[in-house]
Backbone bond lengths (Angstrom), bond angles and torsions (degrees), N, CA, C in turn:
res aa  C-N    CA-C-N  psi(-1)  N-CA   C-N-CA  omega(-1)  CA-C   N-CA-C  phi
1 X - - - 1.445 - - 1.540 106.91 -
2 X 1.282 118.05 125.39 1.431 126.95 -178.36 1.562 108.92 -79.37
3 X 1.363 115.64 109.74 1.475 120.54 -175.56 1.459 113.30 -116.84
4 X 1.354 114.27 140.53 1.454 122.32 174.44 1.489 111.47 -106.20
5 X 1.345 117.05 139.38 1.497 121.27 176.08 1.538 108.26 -108.12
6 X 1.269 120.05 122.19 1.416 124.81 174.19 1.552 108.63 -94.81
7 X 1.318 115.63 144.39 1.477 116.87 -171.74 1.492 110.71 69.67
8 X 1.342 115.29 37.78 1.505 117.71 -166.08 1.594 111.34 -71.02
9 X 1.301 118.85 -16.00 1.493 119.63 -176.26 1.554 110.07 -92.54
10 X 1.294 116.96 -3.95 1.483 119.30 178.74 1.480 113.32 -82.93
11 X 1.252 117.78 172.47 1.479 121.28 -175.64 1.575 112.59 -60.82
12 X 1.375 115.49 -41.72 1.407 117.69 176.37 1.478 113.40 -75.39
13 X 1.369 112.52 -37.24 1.524 114.41 175.58 1.491 115.44 -56.99
14 X 1.373 116.48 -44.45 1.496 119.72 178.56 1.486 110.47 -65.27
15 X 1.304 122.12 -34.19 1.452 125.14 173.55 1.520 111.83 -62.86
16 X 1.321 117.05 -43.07 1.438 119.62 178.78 1.500 110.77 -64.03
17 X 1.311 119.56 -42.09 1.472 124.75 178.02 1.543 108.14 -56.51
18 X 1.316 116.53 -48.53 1.474 122.41 -179.85 1.485 111.08 -61.16
19 X 1.363 118.39 -44.24 1.456 121.88 -179.19 1.474 112.91 -66.28
20 X 1.361 118.57 -38.75 1.417 119.89 177.18 1.560 110.26 -61.32
21 X 1.329 114.00 -43.64 1.446 118.36 176.65 1.562 117.48 -58.30
22 X 1.322 112.42 -26.98 1.406 118.49 -177.41 1.605 115.90 -95.78
23 X 1.352 113.40 -7.09 1.478 123.98 -176.64 1.504 113.62 -94.62
24 X 1.385 118.09 116.12 1.451 116.83 174.00 1.503 111.47 -63.18
25 X 1.301 115.84 139.68 1.452 117.63 -179.17 1.502 115.17 90.17
26 X 1.334 118.21 2.30 1.471 122.28 -179.96 1.533 109.34 -134.25
27 X 1.305 114.88 141.34 1.472 119.46 -179.80 1.567 108.46 -137.78
28 X 1.291 120.69 146.14 1.392 124.54 179.62 1.566 107.38 -83.69
29 X 1.329 115.77 119.53 1.517 118.09 -177.57 1.591 110.24 -112.11
30 X 1.322 113.57 -11.50 1.535 114.87 179.82 1.507 110.44 -168.20
31 X 1.338 113.93 158.16 1.458 123.03 -177.76 1.501 108.03 -143.01
32 X 1.298 117.71 128.57 1.476 120.71 -172.68 1.515 110.83 -125.93
33 X 1.305 116.00 139.61 1.482 124.49 173.64 1.529 109.09 -136.84
34 X 1.308 114.84 163.58 1.465 118.76 -176.15 1.587 107.36 -75.19
35 X 1.331 110.84 157.84 1.512 117.18 -179.50 1.583 108.09 -63.23
36 X 1.342 111.66 135.52 1.467 119.59 -178.80 1.530 114.96 91.73
37 X 1.340 115.51 -3.22 1.414 116.18 175.11 1.508 113.01 -65.60
38 X 1.365 116.36 142.50 1.451 119.67 -177.83 1.528 109.83 -74.50
39 X 1.349 115.76 -8.45 1.475 117.28 178.60 1.507 114.60 -88.35
40 X 1.317 120.26 -5.28 1.452 123.20 -179.14 1.580 109.73 -62.84
41 X 1.364 112.05 133.52 1.447 116.49 -176.28 1.508 115.66 94.08
42 X 1.380 114.57 -20.56 1.432 115.84 179.72 1.568 113.88 -79.09
43 X 1.279 115.05 157.33 1.510 119.64 176.48 1.513 106.29 -74.17
44 X 1.354 115.80 126.23 1.503 119.10 177.11 1.481 116.86 -60.06
45 X 1.334 114.89 -33.20 1.458 119.09 178.48 1.477 113.89 -70.98
46 X 1.336 117.57 -41.91 1.440 121.83 174.48 1.454 114.55 -58.53
47 X 1.340 116.80 -39.11 1.437 125.46 -179.07 1.545 109.99 -69.68
48 X 1.346 116.02 -32.30 1.503 121.64 -179.94 1.510 111.86 -86.64
49 X 1.357 119.31 -11.49 1.411 123.96 173.76 1.493 112.39 86.17
50 X 1.411 115.15 28.12 1.469 118.57 -179.97 1.469 111.01 -114.74
51 X 1.365 116.95 3.63 1.446 118.88 -175.18 1.468 114.69 94.28
52 X 1.343 119.42 166.64 1.373 122.92 -176.74 1.470 115.85 -64.09
53 X 1.330 115.28 133.45 1.482 121.84 -179.63 1.506 115.09 -115.23
54 X 1.403 114.45 -12.05 1.436 114.44 -176.54 1.470 114.94 85.05
55 X 1.348 119.16 -7.13 1.433 122.30 178.95 1.484 110.78 -99.83
56 X 1.317 117.02 113.40 1.422 123.41 -177.81 1.505 110.75 -88.37
57 X 1.267 117.21 145.01 1.511 123.32 179.91 1.574 105.36 -79.47
58 X 1.307 114.60 126.41 1.500 123.26 -179.69 1.524 111.46 -128.36
59 X 1.263 116.10 171.44 1.481 121.29 -174.01 1.571 111.53 -114.21
60 X 1.293 117.01 3.14 1.540 121.84 -177.50 1.521 105.74 -116.85
61 X 1.338 115.86 104.97 1.503 118.75 -176.34 1.570 111.63 -79.62
62 X 1.223 121.17 -18.28 1.509 120.56 -174.88 1.476 112.21 -57.82
63 X 1.285 124.62 -55.98 1.432 117.27 -176.80 1.518 114.29 -75.57
64 X 1.383 119.97 -12.92 1.362 124.21 178.68 1.613 108.20 -80.52
65 X 1.297 112.54 -43.32 1.489 119.69 176.94 1.559 110.98 -60.83
66 X 1.389 114.61 -38.87 1.422 118.29 -175.31 1.515 111.24 -63.14
67 X 1.303 118.92 -24.08 1.511 121.32 -176.62 1.529 111.33 -105.77
68 X 1.348 117.12 9.84 1.518 117.96 -173.66 1.572 106.19 -113.13
69 X 1.331 109.88 172.17 1.459 117.65 177.53 1.526 110.12 -118.43
70 X 1.372 118.46 -11.54 1.433 119.38 176.80 1.544 110.35 -162.52
71 X 1.360 115.39 156.46 1.421 118.13 176.68 1.554 108.93 -130.48
72 X 1.343 114.71 141.15 1.464 122.22 177.68 1.440 107.70 -107.39
73 X 1.369 115.52 127.02 1.507 122.45 -168.77 1.445 114.19 -132.93
74 X 1.342 121.22 105.56 1.449 130.24 178.14 1.520 104.86 -122.43
75 X 1.300 120.88 53.63 1.423 122.91 -172.81 1.604 111.37 -103.92
76 X 1.343 113.02 -123.61 1.453 120.76 177.29 1.505 110.37 -121.70
77 X 1.338 118.96 157.50 1.464 118.20 -179.48 1.519 112.56 -55.60
78 X 1.304 121.34 -40.91 1.374 123.18 178.18 1.535 114.68 -59.70
79 X 1.334 113.32 -48.09 1.453 122.38 178.31 1.521 109.82 -63.70
80 X 1.308 117.70 -44.96 1.446 121.60 -179.60 1.551 113.19 -57.51
81 X 1.347 114.88 -44.14 1.427 118.86 176.49 1.522 113.11 -57.89
82 X 1.287 115.06 -41.70 1.524 120.90 175.31 1.498 112.72 -59.99
83 X 1.379 114.45 -50.64 1.443 121.56 -176.71 1.566 109.17 -64.94
84 X 1.316 119.31 -36.23 1.462 125.30 -177.68 1.598 105.63 -60.80
85 X 1.280 122.02 -41.77 1.445 124.00 177.30 1.403 111.53 -64.41
86 X 1.375 119.69 -45.17 1.394 122.14 -178.43 1.548 114.82 -69.49
87 X 1.341 113.88 -35.67 1.509 120.06 179.15 1.579 107.64 -68.40
88 X 1.346 115.21 -37.48 1.498 118.04 179.08 1.534 108.43 -66.44
89 X 1.331 118.09 -41.48 1.490 120.20 177.64 1.487 112.18 -61.25
90 X 1.344 119.35 -34.55 1.430 123.97 -178.35 1.448 112.99 -87.71
91 X 1.462 113.94 -11.36 1.490 115.31 179.81 1.498 112.68 67.10
92 X 1.307 119.07 38.31 1.503 121.38 -178.24 1.498 108.46 -118.11
93 X 1.280 117.44 159.38 1.462 125.47 -179.83 1.434 109.93 -69.47
94 X 1.379 117.44 129.31 1.455 123.65 -177.92 1.540 106.71 -116.76
95 X 1.338 117.38 111.41 1.464 123.06 179.11 1.529 105.01 -100.24
96 X 1.352 114.53 119.07 1.492 118.70 -174.81 1.530 108.82 -114.92
97 X 1.293 114.84 117.09 1.459 121.28 176.79 1.558 107.31 -114.14
98 X 1.279 120.41 9.02 1.474 127.48 -178.75 1.574 103.73 -62.37
99 X 1.330 118.10 137.78 1.427 125.22 171.55 1.483 112.26 -104.85
100 X 1.357 116.95 171.37 1.440 121.58 -176.02 1.447 118.09 70.90
101 X 1.298 118.89 21.02 1.504 125.33 178.15 1.561 111.95 -70.00
102 X 1.265 116.15 122.94 1.481 118.70 175.36 1.485 108.95 -85.07
103 X 1.399 112.65 174.41 1.453 120.00 -179.91 1.462 112.26 -55.98
104 X 1.327 118.42 -39.51 1.451 120.01 179.97 1.515 113.52 -66.58
105 X 1.367 114.80 -32.77 1.477 118.26 178.07 1.491 109.63 -68.32
106 X 1.349 118.46 -41.48 1.470 121.74 178.25 1.502 110.07 -63.98
107 X 1.334 117.12 -33.16 1.533 117.19 -179.54 1.530 107.07 -66.40
108 X 1.338 116.40 -34.89 1.485 116.44 178.33 1.525 113.78 -68.89
109 X 1.326 114.44 -35.12 1.479 116.88 174.26 1.461 111.52 -67.96
110 X 1.358 119.60 -37.71 1.493 120.53 175.14 1.439 111.46 -60.13
111 X 1.350 119.88 -43.11 1.384 125.12 -178.94 1.535 109.64 -62.06
112 X 1.367 116.68 -43.75 1.468 122.01 -178.64 1.534 109.62 -66.77
113 X 1.297 115.79 -31.35 1.522 122.22 -178.00 1.545 112.15 -69.54
114 X 1.340 118.91 -11.60 1.409 120.29 172.96 1.489 113.09 -70.57
115 X 1.341 116.05 -19.50 1.503 120.38 -175.58 1.569 112.67 -120.97
116 X 1.282 116.41 -12.07 1.461 120.04 -178.00 1.519 111.46 -148.98
117 X 1.343 114.57 165.20 1.447 120.48 171.04 1.516 114.82 -74.14
118 X 1.267 121.44 118.17 1.416 128.27 177.25 1.552 112.42 -115.01
119 X 1.174 118.93 114.59 1.497 123.17 -178.28 1.538 105.83 -112.36
120 X 1.357 116.89 107.89 1.447 122.32 -175.92 1.561 111.30 -120.15
121 X 1.317 112.73 134.36 1.524 114.29 174.68 1.508 108.54 -154.68
122 X 1.339 117.14 146.41 1.488 119.14 175.18 1.520 111.26 -71.85
123 X 1.342 118.97 -8.09 1.426 122.73 176.72 1.533 109.22 -159.68
124 X 1.297 115.11 136.39 1.456 119.73 -173.31 1.503 115.22 -102.22
125 X 1.303 118.01 7.85 1.430 122.60 -177.91 1.498 113.29 -83.63
126 X 1.360 116.62 148.23 1.470 122.41 177.16 1.522 109.75 -63.01
127 X 1.349 117.07 -45.72 1.424 119.67 -179.69 1.444 118.58 -59.79
128 X 1.348 115.60 -44.85 1.474 118.60 178.96 1.529 112.07 -67.08
129 X 1.302 118.45 -35.50 1.410 121.28 -178.66 1.559 109.52 -73.97
130 X 1.271 116.89 -30.63 1.435 120.35 172.39 1.517 112.94 -69.37
131 X 1.314 114.99 -38.20 1.422 124.88 171.75 1.566 111.94 -55.30
132 X 1.366 111.69 -47.77 1.429 118.34 179.93 1.545 114.03 -58.20
133 X 1.422 109.04 -43.46 1.452 114.83 -179.50 1.627 111.93 -67.71
134 X 1.287 111.83 -34.06 1.539 114.27 175.72 1.495 110.28 -67.48
135 X 1.383 115.54 -42.55 1.469 119.75 179.02 1.517 113.38 -56.64
136 X 1.333 114.69 -42.06 1.513 121.99 179.78 1.525 105.32 -64.01
137 X 1.359 117.29 -44.77 1.490 116.26 -174.32 1.527 110.04 -69.74
138 X 1.338 118.99 -40.70 1.464 119.63 176.95 1.509 112.84 -62.33
139 X 1.301 113.88 -44.70 1.489 116.14 -178.07 1.517 111.26 -64.58
140 X 1.334 119.55 -30.87 1.462 121.58 178.67 1.510 111.86 -74.56
141 X 1.392 115.98 -18.88 1.476 121.62 -175.75 1.531 109.37 -92.69
142 X 1.314 118.10 -36.47 1.412 119.42 -174.70 1.581 110.42 -93.84
143 X 1.344 114.74 151.61 1.460 118.56 178.58 1.464 114.59 -87.19
144 X 1.337 120.01 -178.97 1.448 120.98 -176.49 1.499 115.47 -71.96
145 X 1.355 116.65 -3.59 1.454 118.64 170.45 1.594 113.13 -65.14
146 X 1.353 112.84 -13.01 1.424 118.88 177.67 1.536 107.58 -100.66
147 X 1.285 120.40 117.57 1.448 125.36 -179.14 1.589 104.81 -84.16
148 X 1.333 114.70 141.69 1.476 120.02 -178.11 1.569 108.40 -111.71
149 X 1.409 116.34 128.03 1.439 121.10 173.82 1.491 108.52 -131.62
150 X 1.330 112.39 137.46 1.487 122.86 176.49 1.505 109.56 -107.06
151 X 1.259 118.54 118.86 1.453 125.32 -176.07 1.545 107.94 -116.71
152 X 1.335 115.06 124.52 1.508 118.18 179.70 1.525 108.70 -134.25
153 X 1.342 111.19 147.20 1.526 118.82 171.12 1.553 111.82 -135.31
154 X 1.390 111.86 135.99 1.433 119.92 178.89 1.558 109.58 -132.44
155 X 1.337 111.22 177.58 1.507 117.21 177.65 1.518 113.32 -65.36
156 X 1.287 118.20 167.10 1.423 122.93 -171.66 1.534 113.17 -66.69
157 X 1.412 116.62 -19.40 1.472 121.37 -171.21 1.536 112.59 -92.36
158 X 1.261 115.23 -8.35 1.544 117.71 -177.63 1.493 109.41 -69.02
159 X 1.379 113.04 133.36 1.512 118.44 -168.01 1.502 113.21 -97.94
160 X 1.287 118.86 -20.36 1.538 120.69 -177.55 1.486 112.12 -107.02
161 X 1.278 116.28 144.95 1.413 126.66 176.07 1.540 113.16 -150.04
162 X 1.297 119.22 138.42 1.528 125.98 -10.64 1.487 114.28 -58.06
163 X 1.247 117.91 158.54 1.415 120.28 178.75 1.552 114.24 -66.94
164 X 1.299 115.38 156.13 1.501 117.45 175.86 1.490 114.23 -52.25
165 X 1.389 117.84 -38.60 1.393 121.28 177.54 1.512 111.88 -66.77
166 X 1.315 116.89 -40.03 1.501 117.73 178.50 1.581 110.69 -59.11
167 X 1.386 110.07 -44.72 1.499 115.46 -178.61 1.604 109.18 -65.89
168 X 1.254 114.67 -34.95 1.512 117.91 175.56 1.560 108.81 -59.81
169 X 1.311 114.62 -47.82 1.494 115.94 -178.04 1.582 111.68 -70.47
170 X 1.302 115.06 -33.64 1.417 114.42 176.95 1.540 115.81 -71.77
171 X 1.308 113.05 -30.18 1.504 120.23 175.20 1.573 104.03 -69.53
172 X 1.266 122.27 -40.07 1.438 120.91 -179.42 1.500 111.74 -64.36
173 X 1.341 116.51 -41.83 1.409 119.03 176.03 1.527 113.65 -64.74
174 X 1.324 118.63 -38.53 1.427 122.75 175.64 1.531 112.52 -63.57
175 X 1.325 114.50 -39.87 1.509 118.45 176.72 1.519 108.85 -65.54
176 X 1.261 119.99 -34.67 1.461 122.68 176.89 1.488 110.30 -61.12
177 X 1.327 115.40 -42.21 1.481 120.10 -178.58 1.578 111.57 -83.79
178 X 1.281 116.95 -6.67 1.465 119.16 -175.21 1.489 120.69 67.36
179 X 1.298 111.49 33.46 1.466 119.70 -179.03 1.537 113.09 -128.47
180 X 1.339 123.33 151.22 1.415 123.47 176.22 1.566 111.95 -71.76
181 X 1.275 117.39 130.47 1.470 121.60 178.14 1.496 111.81 -58.53
182 X 1.325 116.81 -41.45 1.439 119.00 -174.74 1.538 113.84 -59.09
183 X 1.305 117.62 -26.49 1.452 123.19 -177.39 1.556 112.45 -99.34
184 X 1.369 114.34 -1.45 1.418 116.58 -176.22 1.501 115.96 -139.26
185 X 1.364 115.88 44.03 1.438 122.90 -176.76 1.544 111.45 -129.77
186 X 1.317 113.82 150.62 1.435 121.68 172.18 1.536 108.62 -121.04
187 X 1.268 117.75 117.87 1.481 120.31 -172.96 1.559 113.81 -94.26
188 X 1.309 119.11 -12.45 1.420 120.11 -176.02 1.512 113.51 -178.27
189 X 1.310 115.17 146.14 1.547 119.49 -174.85 1.515 104.11 -130.96
190 X 1.342 114.50 130.03 1.494 119.65 172.79 1.513 107.57 -152.31
191 X 1.320 112.08 132.95 1.503 115.82 -179.70 1.485 114.38 80.66
192 X 1.304 117.67 -156.33 1.434 121.64 -178.16 1.575 107.50 -88.04
193 X 1.325 110.62 94.27 1.534 118.81 -174.46 1.516 111.30 -92.99
194 X 1.303 119.69 -6.14 1.485 119.14 -174.46 1.509 110.74 79.01
195 X 1.319 109.84 176.11 1.572 115.89 -177.93 1.525 109.90 -65.33
196 X 1.272 115.68 162.41 1.424 122.52 -176.05 1.554 105.50 -74.00
197 X 1.396 114.17 137.33 1.440 118.30 -179.66 1.560 112.46 -74.33
198 X 1.259 117.17 131.92 1.461 121.25 -178.49 1.523 111.90 -58.65
199 X 1.322 115.97 132.11 1.429 120.76 179.10 1.537 116.45 82.47
200 X 1.342 117.50 -5.28 1.460 118.17 -179.41 1.470 111.99 -73.03
201 X 1.355 116.80 146.78 1.452 121.48 171.02 1.534 107.29 -101.88
202 X 1.349 114.90 118.89 1.388 121.02 -178.20 1.502 117.80 -93.26
203 X 1.345 118.51 150.20 1.462 122.45 -175.51 1.601 105.30 -126.83
204 X 1.324 115.34 137.43 1.390 121.60 171.42 1.531 112.41 -133.09
205 X 1.291 119.39 122.84 1.470 119.70 -176.24 1.528 110.97 -116.20
206 X 1.331 112.54 128.33 1.497 123.09 -179.19 1.547 106.81 -112.41
207 X 1.382 115.05 143.93 1.429 120.13 179.92 1.524 110.25 -137.28
208 X 1.361 116.43 132.69 1.478 117.10 175.32 1.500 110.01 174.53
209 X 1.287 115.39 158.90 1.466 122.20 171.27 1.544 112.85 56.05
210 X 1.315 115.46 -140.47 1.434 123.10 -175.52 1.497 111.79 -117.59
211 X 1.304 121.26 23.04 1.437 126.00 -175.96 1.499 108.48 -59.85
212 X 1.362 117.87 123.36 1.477 123.15 178.13 1.555 111.32 -69.94
213 X 1.292 114.16 -43.60 1.477 117.31 177.89 1.534 111.94 167.77
214 X 1.271 115.98 124.56 1.448 122.27 174.27 1.513 111.88 -131.19
215 X 1.348 118.73 129.15 1.450 119.26 -177.59 1.533 108.55 -135.67
216 X 1.340 115.42 144.39 1.411 124.08 175.96 1.587 110.58 -136.64
217 X 1.302 115.33 138.77 1.463 120.69 169.97 1.452 106.60 -110.65
218 X 1.361 116.53 119.05 1.453 120.25 -175.31 1.567 106.24 -109.67
219 X 1.348 114.12 128.16 1.476 122.19 173.76 1.504 102.25 -107.57
220 X 1.377 118.27 109.42 1.432 122.66 -178.87 1.504 113.10 -107.68
221 X 1.288 117.56 106.27 1.489 119.84 -178.31 1.473 114.18 -113.46
222 X 1.281 121.38 -174.71 1.463 122.91 -178.82 1.553 111.26 -60.94
223 X 1.257 114.76 107.97 1.498 121.36 171.75 1.580 114.13 73.69
224 X 1.323 114.20 9.60 1.502 116.40 175.47 1.481 111.02 -156.49
225 X 1.340 116.71 157.54 1.471 123.47 179.65 1.498 109.04 -138.54
226 X 1.328 113.34 141.25 1.455 122.96 170.88 1.509 110.52 -112.31
227 X 1.343 116.40 126.60 1.516 117.81 -172.80 1.545 105.38 -126.04
228 X 1.318 114.72 120.79 1.533 120.29 179.90 1.593 101.88 -110.32
229 X 1.314 114.54 125.37 1.516 117.66 -177.37 1.456 113.22 -133.14
230 X 1.432 111.08 154.71 1.513 118.51 174.31 1.472 107.54 -138.22
231 X 1.322 117.06 140.04 1.469 119.70 175.26 1.502 108.84 -128.98
232 X 1.340 115.88 123.02 1.444 118.97 177.39 1.520 112.24 -87.62
233 X 1.312 119.58 129.33 1.463 124.37 -174.07 1.502 110.89 -107.83
234 X 1.303 122.09 -12.07 1.403 123.23 178.82 1.537 109.71 -158.42
235 X 1.324 119.55 137.83 1.491 123.66 -177.25 1.510 112.88 -66.18
236 X 1.300 116.36 -18.53 1.483 120.20 -177.39 1.589 110.24 -61.59
237 X 1.395 116.87 -21.25 1.482 116.76 177.31 1.482 110.51 -68.78
238 X 1.323 119.08 -27.45 1.446 117.86 175.72 1.528 113.87 -75.72
239 X 1.310 114.71 -39.25 1.502 119.04 -177.56 1.585 107.75 -71.07
240 X 1.319 117.50 -36.30 1.506 119.85 177.92 1.585 108.95 -65.04
241 X 1.281 118.97 -39.42 1.397 124.72 178.29 1.547 108.49 -64.49
242 X 1.296 119.34 -45.05 1.412 123.64 -178.54 1.540 113.73 -63.23
243 X 1.333 117.62 -40.99 1.396 123.46 177.92 1.525 111.82 -69.60
244 X 1.328 112.78 -38.80 1.500 116.27 175.59 1.517 111.20 -66.61
245 X 1.338 119.23 -35.48 1.487 119.76 175.48 1.557 112.57 -65.54
246 X 1.281 115.29 -36.61 1.479 121.22 -179.47 1.524 108.03 -64.87
247 X 1.363 117.60 -44.77 1.463 120.05 -178.95 1.556 110.87 -65.47
248 X 1.332 114.30 -37.95 1.460 124.10 179.83 1.553 109.65 -64.02
249 X 1.311 115.23 -39.16 1.487 118.84 -175.30 1.500 115.50 -80.72
250 X 1.362 116.37 -12.21 1.540 117.88 177.94 1.479 106.57 -63.68
251 X 1.365 113.06 129.97 1.512 121.35 176.32 1.470 114.87 82.71
252 X 1.347 120.54 -4.84 1.439 125.95 -179.56 1.544 108.55 -73.03
253 X 1.375 118.99 157.35 1.443 121.85 176.09 1.545 103.72 -71.68
254 X 1.377 112.85 153.06 1.473 119.73 174.16 1.536 108.64 -56.87
255 X 1.401 115.08 142.65 1.367 121.03 179.51 1.548 109.74 164.43
256 X 1.326 115.33 163.70 1.476 120.04 177.12 1.543 109.09 -92.30
257 X 1.327 118.33 118.86 1.445 123.33 -175.56 1.519 109.32 -116.50
258 X 1.312 115.08 167.86 1.443 122.34 175.82 1.518 109.38 -125.80
259 X 1.313 115.79 171.76 1.450 121.05 174.20 1.534 111.01 -64.03
260 X 1.313 117.67 -29.99 1.462 120.12 178.33 1.573 110.09 -65.03
261 X 1.338 115.76 -27.50 1.470 118.95 175.38 1.518 108.25 -74.19
262 X 1.388 115.02 -47.70 1.482 118.28 175.32 1.471 115.85 -53.67
263 X 1.267 117.31 -39.70 1.480 118.91 -173.80 1.500 111.63 -101.30
264 X 1.301 118.47 7.59 1.488 122.21 176.23 1.516 113.38 66.35
265 X 1.371 116.18 34.28 1.415 120.17 -179.61 1.537 114.07 -103.06
266 X 1.339 117.61 1.84 1.502 119.89 -173.14 1.431 114.89 -61.07
267 X 1.361 116.43 -25.52 1.448 118.38 -170.52 1.589 109.58 -101.51
268 X 1.297 119.23 5.42 1.477 119.11 -179.76 1.518 109.48 -80.35
């Protein structure tokens, strides 16, 4: 499967290039960076540390998308919206691991999914998506006497909070309870906030050091707690999940899919 990496010079982009190189059935056909990047013209493989691939990093995605079968996108919400439109025009699989997507960004992905396969997730790892499925199941089993808190920690340079993964987990818990997350969440507490609102799903975001990603969903009930946790130890787990998603999406009908669909976890 001919795959393009956008944001190819970034930390995640280089990891995606390396993972494509290591994955049977996948090949790197293009690498994109923004105009003005110092990486333009460089070999994507050399930049990723895997040796020369013959794929130069360019800033014009149109001819690259036209020759590809899928694009892997861990960029920014603004860039992702642009790439979604181009991927839909080219009718290629668009795997979106970008975090910080707003409602308007998701609407653009939904529009693109009418013409192409779009696979979007706040986290591409098997473990996190299994955790989300478990959180959904536990939330559907327990009553509102159990408070739900999502706690996440990332490295000091992460710019969005709560993380995309935390929101993924919160959404799973809300689905389990049959309520919309937007109307039942608490994003921060400071000062005299009063008692906790019944049924609310709370979020706490920690930042520091070089932490790749740690997430816990806490179900705190009368005299007992259930804690479901996941700790990421290497970023390659996200890139492996993204490449796996792209391979899964090849040949599927246009639509907006999630990693739960890719991994067969939607019915758990």
